[in-house]
N, CA, C and O of each residue as an XYZ file, in Angstrom:
620
protein
N     196.400    333.484    156.493
C     197.433    332.606    157.143
C     197.033    332.209    158.434
O     197.718    331.351    158.990
N     196.081    332.659    158.999
C     195.654    332.411    160.355
C     194.835    330.568    159.852
O     194.684    329.670    160.679
N     194.594    330.498    158.925
C     193.688    329.407    158.434
C     194.745    327.997    158.714
O     194.237    326.885    158.853
N     195.997    328.166    158.764
C     196.826    327.065    158.482
C     197.363    326.426    159.656
O     197.992    325.369    159.721
N     196.920    327.464    160.856
C     197.253    326.798    162.033
C     196.170    326.509    162.894
O     195.086    327.059    162.702
N     196.311    325.838    163.674
C     195.374    324.707    164.206
C     194.986    325.735    165.586
O     195.782    326.422    166.225
N     193.944    325.633    165.739
C     193.469    326.461    166.955
C     193.532    325.314    168.626
O     192.933    324.248    168.762
N     194.258    325.860    169.461
C     194.041    324.844    170.464
C     192.274    325.117    171.374
O     191.743    326.165    171.742
N     191.930    324.064    171.443
C     190.789    323.663    172.481
C     190.698    325.002    173.522
O     191.683    325.438    174.118
N     189.882    325.344    173.587
C     189.508    326.784    174.733
C     189.617    325.541    176.317
O     189.680    324.314    176.394
N     189.594    326.549    177.260
C     189.642    325.763    178.446
C     188.257    325.322    178.456
O     188.221    324.092    178.444
N     187.041    325.882    178.474
C     185.832    325.323    178.325
C     185.585    324.318    177.904
O     185.132    323.426    178.622
N     185.841    324.142    176.430
C     185.589    323.042    175.674
C     186.315    321.730    176.501
O     185.690    320.692    176.721
N     188.115    321.998    177.037
C     188.221    321.004    177.869
C     187.827    320.508    178.583
O     187.888    319.292    178.763
N     187.185    321.470    179.351
C     186.189    321.150    180.707
C     185.144    320.594    180.142
O     184.889    319.465    180.563
N     184.484    320.997    179.362
C     183.212    320.170    179.032
C     183.441    318.751    178.530
O     182.655    317.853    178.831
N     184.943    318.456    177.458
C     185.206    316.966    177.563
C     185.700    316.404    178.205
O     186.140    315.332    177.790
N     185.910    316.770    179.530
C     186.047    316.224    180.963
C     184.932    315.593    181.375
O     184.890    314.406    181.698
N     183.889    316.458    181.377
C     182.989    316.463    181.860
C     182.025    314.939    181.176
O     181.590    313.883    181.634
N     182.055    315.569    179.988
C     181.185    314.345    179.262
C     182.393    312.824    179.372
O     181.686    311.828    179.529
N     183.214    312.609    179.351
C     184.188    312.025    179.998
C     183.496    310.864    181.193
O     183.269    309.656    181.124
N     183.292    311.955    182.349
C     183.197    311.389    183.390
C     181.695    311.080    183.208
O     181.354    310.178    183.973
N     180.775    311.506    182.501
C     179.379    311.207    182.392
C     179.548    310.120    181.495
O     178.403    309.814    181.163
N     180.372    309.356    180.909
C     180.163    308.658    179.571
C     180.966    307.110    181.019
O     180.562    305.948    180.995
N     181.849    307.529    181.839
C     182.143    306.691    182.711
C     180.763    305.996    183.795
O     180.388    304.884    184.168
N     180.362    307.418    183.970
C     178.851    306.872    184.961
C     178.065    306.221    184.229
O     177.175    305.641    184.851
N     178.064    306.058    182.719
C     176.780    305.331    181.917
C     177.141    303.760    181.638
O     176.319    303.105    180.998
N     178.449    303.075    182.136
C     178.786    302.072    182.102
C     178.107    300.965    182.523
O     177.808    300.881    183.714
N     177.823    300.135    181.784
C     177.272    299.229    182.694
C     178.019    298.134    183.913
O     179.154    297.759    183.620
N     177.561    297.733    184.952
C     177.979    297.154    185.803
C     178.894    296.229    185.552
O     179.960    296.219    186.167
N     178.521    295.131    184.404
C     179.564    294.154    184.265
C     180.980    295.402    183.351
O     182.138    295.102    183.640
N     180.839    296.389    182.569
C     182.258    297.125    182.377
C     182.865    297.617    183.170
O     184.096    297.612    183.164
N     182.067    298.231    184.156
C     182.737    298.535    185.499
C     183.622    297.890    186.328
O     184.679    298.253    186.843
N     182.756    296.476    186.376
C     183.463    295.185    187.231
C     184.992    295.122    186.240
O     186.121    295.154    186.728
N     184.700    295.034    184.893
C     186.102    294.702    183.911
C     186.953    295.582    184.103
O     188.142    295.263    184.082
N     186.528    297.035    184.359
C     187.644    298.019    184.254
C     188.331    297.929    185.472
O     189.536    298.182    185.461
N     187.652    297.541    186.768
C     188.417    297.657    188.059
C     189.214    296.360    188.090
O     190.377    296.240    188.474
N     188.309    295.290    187.567
C     189.329    294.102    187.436
C     190.773    294.241    186.708
O     191.789    293.556    186.824
N     190.515    295.267    185.996
C     191.673    295.188    184.800
C     192.674    296.201    185.860
O     193.827    295.956    186.214
N     192.063    297.065    186.122
C     193.402    298.037    187.216
C     193.806    297.303    187.911
O     195.036    297.296    187.964
N     193.142    296.403    188.720
C     193.998    295.346    189.742
C     194.783    294.383    189.450
O     195.337    293.682    190.296
N     194.896    294.267    188.299
C     195.382    293.226    187.557
C     196.892    294.137    187.018
O     198.019    293.687    187.225
N     196.641    295.398    186.346
C     197.704    296.372    186.492
C     198.464    296.543    187.646
O     199.646    296.229    187.788
N     197.821    296.992    188.356
C     198.637    297.198    189.756
C     199.362    296.207    190.462
O     200.379    296.385    191.131
N     198.688    295.037    190.236
C     199.264    293.681    190.747
C     200.745    293.736    189.577
O     201.860    293.562    190.068
N     200.635    293.928    188.418
C     201.987    293.511    187.715
C     202.721    294.680    187.984
O     203.930    294.470    188.083
N     202.419    295.665    188.111
C     203.380    296.895    188.503
C     204.058    296.940    190.005
O     205.002    297.621    190.406
N     203.336    296.082    190.616
C     203.744    295.887    192.169
C     205.098    294.166    191.793
O     206.031    293.840    192.528
N     204.839    293.741    190.991
C     205.864    292.439    190.832
C     207.448    293.402    190.187
O     208.641    293.401    190.489
N     206.691    294.037    189.310
C     207.843    294.801    188.335
C     208.674    295.713    189.361
O     209.751    296.161    188.970
N     208.302    295.955    190.426
C     208.598    297.070    191.110
C     209.789    296.509    192.015
O     210.939    296.849    192.295
N     208.745    295.282    192.381
C     209.533    294.327    193.369
C     211.186    293.543    192.963
O     212.156    293.383    193.704
N     211.009    293.188    191.570
C     211.574    292.648    190.884
C     212.859    293.344    190.627
O     213.945    292.763    190.625
N     212.633    295.074    190.332
C     213.591    295.979    189.805
C     214.197    296.361    191.202
O     215.341    296.810    191.130
N     213.604    296.264    192.574
C     214.416    296.695    193.527
C     214.980    295.376    193.806
O     216.196    295.525    193.685
N     214.827    294.626    193.998
C     215.565    292.950    194.046
C     216.803    293.350    193.403
O     217.792    293.754    194.014
N     216.703    293.218    192.105
C     217.821    293.727    191.187
C     218.835    294.754    191.874
O     219.936    294.326    192.218
N     218.529    295.986    192.068
C     219.360    297.067    192.414
C     219.906    296.815    193.940
O     220.873    297.421    194.400
N     219.235    295.948    194.575
C     219.863    295.645    195.879
C     220.930    294.455    195.520
O     222.088    294.519    195.935
N     220.474    293.396    194.743
C     222.071    292.672    194.578
C     222.779    293.502    193.558
O     223.753    292.856    193.170
N     222.705    294.644    192.968
C     223.684    295.506    192.154
C     224.261    296.343    193.554
O     225.475    296.432    193.739
N     223.446    296.837    194.348
C     224.636    297.634    195.521
C     224.984    296.489    196.388
O     225.308    297.019    197.451
N     225.064    295.554    196.482
C     225.727    294.549    197.196
C     226.764    294.129    196.453
O     227.721    293.727    197.116
N     226.889    294.091    195.137
C     227.900    293.498    194.271
C     229.029    295.022    194.110
O     230.257    294.959    194.052
N     228.292    296.156    194.069
C     229.510    297.034    194.303
C     230.053    297.165    195.323
O     231.281    297.144    195.413
N     229.272    297.327    196.304
C     230.078    297.098    198.279
C     230.741    296.508    198.041
O     231.822    296.938    198.443
N     230.876    295.146    197.286
C     232.183    294.149    197.743
C     232.908    294.199    196.943
O     234.000    293.695    197.208
N     232.737    294.790    195.605
C     233.842    295.221    194.479
C     234.559    296.636    195.039
O     235.729    296.745    194.672
N     234.038    297.760    195.884
C     234.886    298.857    196.699
C     235.709    298.417    197.361
O     236.899    298.724    197.291
N     234.808    296.958    198.752
C     235.605    296.564    199.562
C     236.919    295.992    199.075
O     237.991    296.390    199.531
N     236.815    294.897    197.989
C     238.174    294.391    197.338
C     239.141    295.239    196.852
O     240.361    295.137    196.984
N     238.243    296.432    196.045
C     239.729    297.310    195.626
C     240.596    297.858    196.869
O     241.789    297.633    197.072
N     239.626    298.711    197.735
C     240.126    299.297    198.925
C     241.443    298.382    199.497
O     242.605    298.775    199.603
N     241.039    297.387    199.745
C     241.552    295.927    200.322
C     242.969    295.913    199.645
O     244.032    295.855    200.262
N     242.794    295.988    198.011
C     244.052    295.679    197.146
C     244.833    296.886    197.600
O     245.907    296.784    198.192
N     244.129    298.281    197.238
C     245.065    299.311    197.416
C     245.383    299.861    199.092
O     245.805    300.993    199.330
N     245.130    298.967    200.017
C     245.502    299.396    201.049
C     244.897    300.545    201.919
O     245.464    301.166    202.818
N     243.573    300.695    201.434
C     243.251    301.942    201.468
C     241.950    301.602    202.718
O     241.106    300.706    202.707
N     242.181    302.659    203.706
C     240.969    302.532    204.913
C     239.633    302.487    204.126
O     239.305    303.144    203.137
N     238.665    301.156    205.102
C     237.497    301.390    204.585
C     236.452    302.319    205.853
O     236.513    302.423    207.078
N     235.492    302.896    204.741
C     234.601    303.774    205.641
C     233.372    303.585    204.742
O     233.281    303.385    203.531
N     232.517    303.702    205.648
C     230.980    303.874    205.235
C     230.551    304.927    204.467
O     229.779    304.704    203.535
N     231.024    306.320    204.771
C     230.301    307.242    204.091
C     231.053    307.197    202.624
O     230.591    308.039    201.854
N     231.926    306.534    202.172
C     232.827    306.493    200.860
C     232.107    305.940    200.235
O     232.696    305.798    199.164
N     230.972    305.404    200.147
C     230.449    304.571    199.189
C     230.431    305.485    197.465
O     230.682    306.668    197.232
N     230.046    304.404    196.541
C     230.556    304.934    195.243
C     229.076    305.674    195.245
O     228.085    305.410    195.927
N     229.273    306.668    194.267
C     227.815    307.466    193.363
C     226.680    306.500    192.892
O     225.461    306.667    192.924
N     227.310    305.603    192.513
C     226.411    304.604    191.941
C     225.378    304.021    193.058
O     224.150    304.042    192.969
N     226.020    303.586    193.945
C     225.330    303.143    195.111
C     224.462    303.712    195.627
O     223.412    303.263    196.087
N     224.978    305.122    195.574
C     223.848    305.790    196.800
C     222.710    306.567    195.557
O     221.779    307.277    195.938
N     222.924    306.346    194.359
C     221.953    306.372    193.665
C     220.584    305.512    193.132
O     219.616    305.747    192.408
N     221.147    304.266    194.008
C     220.524    302.924    193.745
C     220.237    302.698    194.826
O     219.853    301.533    194.930
N     220.223    303.188    195.654
C     219.402    303.185    197.036
C     218.407    304.172    197.034
O     217.308    303.985    197.556
N     218.754    305.285    196.434
C     217.607    306.258    196.236
C     216.498    305.716    195.339
O     215.322    305.904    195.653
N     216.809    305.095    194.309
C     216.028    303.992    193.593
C     214.979    303.228    194.353
O     213.754    303.341    194.390
N     215.807    302.434    194.935
C     215.405    301.252    195.924
C     213.926    302.447    196.888
O     212.717    302.215    196.853
N     214.461    303.367    197.460
C     213.471    303.846    198.137
C     212.525    304.247    197.500
O     211.428    303.810    197.847
N     212.574    305.102    196.480
C     211.373    305.305    195.640
C     210.535    303.944    195.061
O     209.318    303.910    194.880
N     211.339    303.004    194.854
C     210.123    301.942    194.560
C     209.562    301.309    195.694
O     208.476    300.737    195.604
N     210.199    301.358    196.749
C     209.354    301.188    198.142
C     208.170    301.954    198.188
O     207.076    301.464    198.466
N     208.348    303.074    197.939
C     207.213    303.940    198.047
C     206.049    303.675    196.856
O     204.853    303.604    197.138
N     206.495    303.557    195.676
C     205.475    303.629    194.536
C     204.867    301.511    194.871
O     203.755    301.353    194.367
N     205.263    300.532    195.361
C     204.767    299.524    196.129
C     203.744    299.772    196.610
O     202.598    299.548    196.221
N     204.337    300.514    197.966
C     203.428    300.841    199.109
C     202.265    301.742    198.680
O     201.196    301.669    199.287
N     202.410    302.480    197.791
C     201.089    303.584    197.201
C     200.333    302.390    196.280
O     199.119    302.589    196.307
N     200.625    301.426    195.621
C     199.721    300.443    194.905
C     199.354    299.512    195.572
O     198.472    298.800    195.093
N     200.027    299.121    197.217
C     199.567    297.956    198.326
C     198.183    298.577    198.559
O     197.057    298.084    198.487
N     198.761    300.232    198.964
C     197.406    300.950    199.283
C     195.767    301.108    198.483
O     194.575    301.134    198.792
N     196.678    301.188    197.238
C     195.281    301.458    196.115
C     194.851    300.295    196.361
O     193.770    300.384    196.944
N     195.257    298.954    196.159
C     194.565    297.731    195.889
C     193.734    297.243    197.200
O     192.919    296.326    197.302
N     194.189    298.114    198.112
C     193.440    297.422    199.570
C     192.284    298.640    199.710
O     191.445    298.697    200.609
N     192.399    299.344    198.898
C     191.346    300.705    199.281
C     190.424    300.174    197.891
O     189.390    300.837    197.805
N     190.532    299.374    197.044
C     189.847    298.896    196.158
C     189.278    297.644    196.578
O     188.446    297.182    195.797
N     189.527    296.956    197.655
C     189.322    295.631    198.031
C     187.649    295.458    197.552
O     187.096    294.689    196.766
N     187.211    296.434    198.326
C     185.138    295.755    198.211
C     184.570    296.121    196.680
O     183.670    295.424    196.210
N     185.107    297.200    195.946
C     185.260    297.279    194.734
C     185.356    296.010    193.985
O     184.351    295.520    193.470
N     186.713    295.360    193.884
C     187.259    294.288    193.790
C     185.990    293.028    193.740
O     185.319    292.434    192.896
N     186.146    293.070    195.018
C     184.839    291.731    195.276
C     183.863    292.124    194.649
O     183.741    291.212    193.831
N     182.934    292.955    194.404
C     181.608    293.387    193.710
C     181.999    293.538    192.113
O     181.073    293.513    191.302
N     182.992    293.652    191.775
C     183.509    293.281    190.311
C     183.550    291.524    190.147
O     182.814    290.870    189.409
N     184.626    290.988    191.054
C     184.573    289.697    191.393
C     183.205    288.667    191.104
O     183.001    287.691    190.382
N     182.324    289.534    192.181
C     181.441    288.567    192.048
C     180.073    288.760    190.959
O     178.968    288.219    190.911
N     180.687    289.708    190.213
C     179.703    289.966    189.206
C     180.128    288.994    187.855
O     179.488    288.357    187.018
N     181.458    289.229    188.108
C     181.872    288.143    186.817
C     181.683    286.843    187.087
O     181.423    286.192    186.075
N     181.733    285.983    188.481
C     181.415    285.004    189.124
C     179.920    284.584    188.599
O     179.698    283.569    187.939
N     179.048    285.426    188.958
C     177.836    285.287    188.409
C     177.417    285.255    186.965
O     176.438    284.702    186.465
N     178.339    285.942    186.421
C     177.756    285.729    184.796
C     178.645    284.491    184.312
O     178.287    284.104    183.199
N     179.437    283.954    184.717
C     180.860    282.807    184.343
C     179.695    281.712    184.891
O     179.339    280.786    184.162
N     179.126    281.905    186.262
C     178.894    280.611    187.106
C     177.327    280.988    187.451
O     177.187    281.469    188.576
N     176.251    280.864    186.752
C     175.271    281.469    187.013
C     174.582    280.637    188.034
O     173.716    281.238    188.671
N     174.782    279.336    188.344
C     174.052    278.248    189.041
C     174.382    278.693    190.834
O     173.714    278.213    191.750
N     175.400    279.570    191.021
C     175.657    279.504    192.080
C     175.140    280.701    192.870
O     175.221    281.792    192.304
N     174.741    280.667    193.811
C     173.813    281.661    194.481
C     174.331    282.730    194.856
O     175.547    282.588    194.980
N     173.899    283.973    195.151
C     174.272    285.402    195.233
C     175.715    285.418    196.317
O     176.785    286.028    196.294
N     175.056    284.350    197.289
C     176.444    284.818    198.698
C     177.086    283.387    198.405
O     177.944    283.101    199.241
N     176.937    282.684    197.694
C     177.986    281.789    197.054
C     178.975    282.445    196.369
O     180.112    282.228    196.787
N     178.850    283.288    195.305
C     179.239    283.875    194.179
C     180.220    284.742    195.100
O     181.441    284.590    195.147
N     179.336    285.849    195.957
C     180.213    286.774    196.889
C     181.522    285.932    197.921
O     182.721    286.208    197.978
N     181.077    285.306    198.342
C     182.069    284.567    199.208
C     183.322    283.604    198.287
O     184.422    283.233    198.698
N     182.799    283.420    197.165
C     183.767    283.265    196.357
C     184.771    284.282    195.831
O     185.988    284.154    195.972
N     184.161    285.328    195.198
C     184.870    286.264    195.152
C     185.460    286.805    196.318
O     186.493    287.451    196.145
N     185.023    286.679    197.475
C     185.862    287.280    198.572
C     186.875    286.885    198.840
O     187.901    287.510    199.107
N     186.608    285.335    198.779
C     188.271    284.386    198.824
C     189.325    285.050    197.718
O     190.448    285.470    197.998
N     188.678    285.048    196.333
C     189.929    285.333    195.380
C     190.456    286.420    195.838
O     191.644    286.433    196.159
N     189.647    287.546    195.952
C     190.252    289.026    196.345
C     191.368    288.736    197.227
O     192.527    289.044    196.948
N     190.941    288.015    198.523
C     191.562    288.169    199.508
C     192.957    287.585    198.918
O     193.937    288.330    198.916
N     193.037    286.570    198.535
C     194.328    285.554    198.071
C     194.870    286.664    197.142
O     195.888    287.176    197.608
N     194.507    287.134    196.057
C     195.221    287.979    195.595
C     195.656    289.137    195.941
O     196.541    289.525    195.178
N     195.393    289.889    196.815
C     195.860    290.872    197.699
C     196.705    290.035    198.972
O     197.273    290.966    199.543
N     197.014    288.988    199.578
C     197.570    288.648    199.944
C     198.838    287.991    199.242
O     199.829    287.770    199.939
N     198.845    287.658    197.836
C     199.686    286.835    197.160
C     200.839    288.272    196.865
O     202.062    288.170    196.966
N     200.213    289.362    196.549
C     200.748    290.768    196.022
C     201.480    291.321    196.850
O     202.528    291.824    196.444
N     201.077    291.397    198.482
C     201.584    292.201    199.275
C     202.849    291.472    199.754
O     203.884    292.070    200.048
N     202.677    289.978    199.820
C     203.696    289.237    200.341
C     205.050    288.842    199.138
O     206.211    288.541    199.416
N     204.640    288.925    198.255
C     205.246    288.721    197.118
C     206.810    289.619    197.106
O     207.546    289.565    196.121
């Protein structure tokens, strides 16, 4: 009967699996690490754009709901109070705050990854444009990363 049940991996085996994964990650070539770093940055940029878009849509929704509530109160001749907003507006405002926190976390992660991104981009440039000197490739990479971060933060 015990043969039909799958055994759960022990803590030690899970821990050794995690150590093996870490060791494998450390064995990556510089090009693979650069690609992984650039992929992570691309993911963060996309997530920030998505979060900002969601936040804008929610803010538009909040404005529309507040306008409709004001119109209904006017039609029903009710007093307008700021504290009596609809529950959905309060939920939307909470969601906006969560999105702002998420965007700030992504922004901070991108900024902390800046030097790593520059190294990764330098490796990529040196691979694709071997005629450039190391200093030129690094300068070009620094400009590209600065532009990426600036666009992402301001967008």
